[in-house]
C-alpha positions in Angstrom: -6.7 -7.7 23.4 -4.1 -9.6 21.4 -1.6 -7.6 19.4 -0.5 -10.4 17.1 -2.1 -13.4 15.3 -0.7 -16.7 14.1 0.0 -17.0 10.4 0.6 -20.5 8.9 1.2 -21.2 5.2 1.2 -24.7 4.0 1.5 -26.2 0.5 1.1 -29.9 -0.5 4.9 -30.2 -0.3 5.8 -28.3 2.9 5.0 -26.0 5.8 6.3 -22.7 4.5 5.7 -20.5 7.5 4.4 -20.5 11.0 4.9 -17.1 12.8 3.2 -14.6 15.0 2.5 -11.5 12.9 0.8 -8.1 13.3 -1.2 -8.1 10.0 -1.8 -10.3 6.9 -3.0 -9.2 3.4 -3.8 -11.9 0.8 -5.2 -12.1 -2.7 -8.7 -13.5 -2.5 -10.5 -14.4 -5.7 -12.8 -11.5 -5.1 -10.0 -9.1 -4.3 -7.4 -8.5 -1.6 -8.4 -8.9 2.0 -6.6 -7.9 5.2 -6.6 -9.5 8.6 -5.8 -7.8 12.0 -5.7 -9.6 15.4 -9.1 -10.6 16.7 -10.7 -10.5 13.2 -14.0 -12.2 12.7 -13.9 -15.7 11.3 -14.2 -16.3 7.5 -13.0 -18.5 4.7 -11.8 -17.3 1.3 -10.5 -18.9 -1.9 -7.1 -17.5 -2.9 -6.2 -16.0 -6.3 -2.8 -15.5 -7.7 -0.6 -12.8 -6.2 1.4 -11.5 -3.3 0.4 -12.3 0.3 2.2 -10.0 2.7 2.4 -9.9 6.4 3.8 -7.4 8.9 6.1 -8.5 11.7 8.1 -6.1 13.9 6.8 -3.2 11.6 8.3 -4.7 8.4 6.5 -6.2 5.4 7.4 -9.7 4.3 6.1 -11.1 1.0 5.0 -14.6 -0.2 3.8 -15.5 -3.7 0.7 -17.6 -3.6 -1.4 -19.2 -6.3 -4.7 -21.0 -5.5 -5.9 -22.6 -2.4 -7.8 -21.3 0.6 -7.3 -19.0 3.6 -9.2 -19.6 6.8 -9.4 -16.9 9.5 -10.5 -17.7 13.0 -9.4 -17.8 16.7 -6.7 -15.2 16.1 -5.1 -17.4 13.4 -4.8 -17.2 9.6 -4.3 -20.7 8.0 -3.3 -20.6 4.3 -3.5 -23.8 2.4 -2.0 -22.9 -0.9 -1.5 -24.9 -4.1 1.7 -22.9 -4.7 3.6 -20.7 -2.2 7.1 -19.2 -2.3 8.8 -16.7 -0.1 10.0 -13.7 -2.0 13.7 -14.7 -1.5 13.0 -18.1 -3.0 11.7 -16.7 -6.3 14.1 -17.3 -9.2 13.7 -14.1 -11.3 15.4 -15.6 -14.4 13.0 -18.6 -14.3 10.0 -16.2 -13.9 11.2 -14.1 -16.8 11.6 -17.2 -19.0 8.1 -18.4 -18.0 6.7 -15.0 -18.9 8.3 -15.1 -22.3 7.0 -18.7 -23.0 3.5 -17.7 -21.9 3.5 -14.6 -24.1 4.7 -16.7 -27.1 1.9 -19.3 -26.4 -0.7 -16.4 -26.2 0.3 -15.3 -29.7 -0.1 -18.7 -31.2 -3.5 -19.7 -32.6 -4.6 -22.1 -29.9 -7.8 -23.5 -28.6 -9.5 -21.9 -25.6 -8.0 -24.3 -23.1 -4.5 -23.7 -24.3 -5.1 -20.0 -24.3 -6.4 -20.1 -20.7 -3.4 -22.1 -19.5 -1.0 -19.6 -21.2 -2.9 -16.7 -19.6 -2.7 -18.3 -16.2 1.1 -19.0 -16.7 1.7 -15.4 -17.6 -0.2 -14.1 -14.6 1.8 -16.4 -12.3 5.1 -15.2 -13.8 4.2 -11.5 -13.5 3.0 -11.9 -9.9 6.2 -13.8 -8.9 8.3 -10.9 -10.3 6.1 -8.3 -8.6 6.2 -10.1 -5.3 10.0 -10.2 -5.4 10.2 -6.5 -6.4 7.9 -5.5 -3.5 10.1 -7.5 -1.0 13.2 -5.8 -2.3 11.6 -2.4 -2.0 10.4 -3.2 1.6 14.0 -4.2 2.5 13.1 -7.8 3.4 14.7 -9.4 0.4 18.0 -8.9 -1.4 18.1 -8.5 -5.1 
């Protein structure tokens, strides 16, 4: 029985990751899901949040927003609209985006503008949380 599975993360711009890992957890739109080697095949739409994987007993974090994850044949393929390794996340930029989103939420706006501001706020908060988790796991420097 296999002890690892292949994890590939791809965005429209680049191939972010291709590694053998021990475990993958990702934010599905219906909630977080986890995948171990030899998992049954399935397909899930991705939400916004932290995907993490275990390799050599350590947790590594990737921010993802939108897209799909396909599990099958001992492989997890993530096709994400947005994906950033925790060490690539610019905390200052995320904080500024959070402040802009909060400001837009306070303005009297139509439903569409409100929904966009709420989505921007969620992305900014999840980026910061992803970076924080990686720092706590010791797989990313502050």
